[in-house]
Steps between C-alpha positions, in 0.01 A plus 500: 500500500740302282668164586779418258627153523733553204670781670425407859337823623171614653392860428240611758294776327428773771211722366578855404889439454529478131428125487350499153818647361699232665275223389514618138888487499515167691253330262734531211726251678258259641471138388223257457564359848457843670174625649338832569183641663376828380154637432559841330597542133585127490293228652719214646440261782732276702452131473400468861123528533500668846719780376345529155166556664633832664506635148731810548866463463608656824571193702719469803822304531328322787225401275701340229760344737326169568421445133875535408621287792745613755810394299410691195376794697832524681693464175317726274600871503205703630463864417245784495483878448394735780414872503493788755164433678412873488548505114326172470193609688470807272526270195231273652259785551556627141455159354182407692343827379632487151159509345417849631691828572429481871863442588620784273248733662492389864797264564498540887133414510565188317801418722300565816217278370724197452694557826218611751151449351499175311843319495477218258671251733446197286624654171831364395621831361436655841691249709855562614774395261662296767191276533602338177870455596528396860511159671236376740638700778386807313832686513771278339538572121517197271644681215865467390477853358262792465528742225370863542263691271719806576773324314290272280733443203813481722334247732373299212847479336657389825240221552551373142877493553447294816271241350679485166239669267568762225353837603321755289334837552188474690175626344246720690190294542174596695640806661265743682510869441589715790773752617768483769339299784631741766279782366175296586554460867401697811636391838191277595523309164880463541460363854215257394708356224809469722282312748327274252826405308738515799643157418567591145671813606714304744585200297583688178658809657269784381424838654239753369780669305650174349760244617651503834 
């Protein structure tokens, strides 16, 4: 997550949505008064001890809200990037098994393991995207805008225009290696991902094939 007091925005870094590419671009325009929490490639912590103790940089808007205060939280432009949950889950599986060739050799076995055998419920990368972006009611988005991985550069350009920043081409950082996500699924896996990430699918308008 990045909180920019200079430019009055909050970037909520949803895992597996190209967040490190966005972070790199945004850092070029951050001032000394701006703060970031991240634990991969760069090690930075928020100045608030409770949040700094979490260590990873994928904090929710609800978590940072009391530290900013209601006035600033309401005034700052809050944005994030989201991704088709079916594509994101494939990326998750490839990322979590990146030190072996198991996903390349038996992708459905890996997907089945994470969905049915040992779902890593507490792992931040496994949680729904919406969990980082909704209000206390669990359904109302706190973001002013969500960009889409499916149009990463176009979304970033539009967000920069809205908050008054110069844009630039985004770099590819920390990407996982896999093919078209649709090739990895059978019906049982598709149904399981649809059930687990139903709120993401509803809030962000995705289907298995793409956008509604």
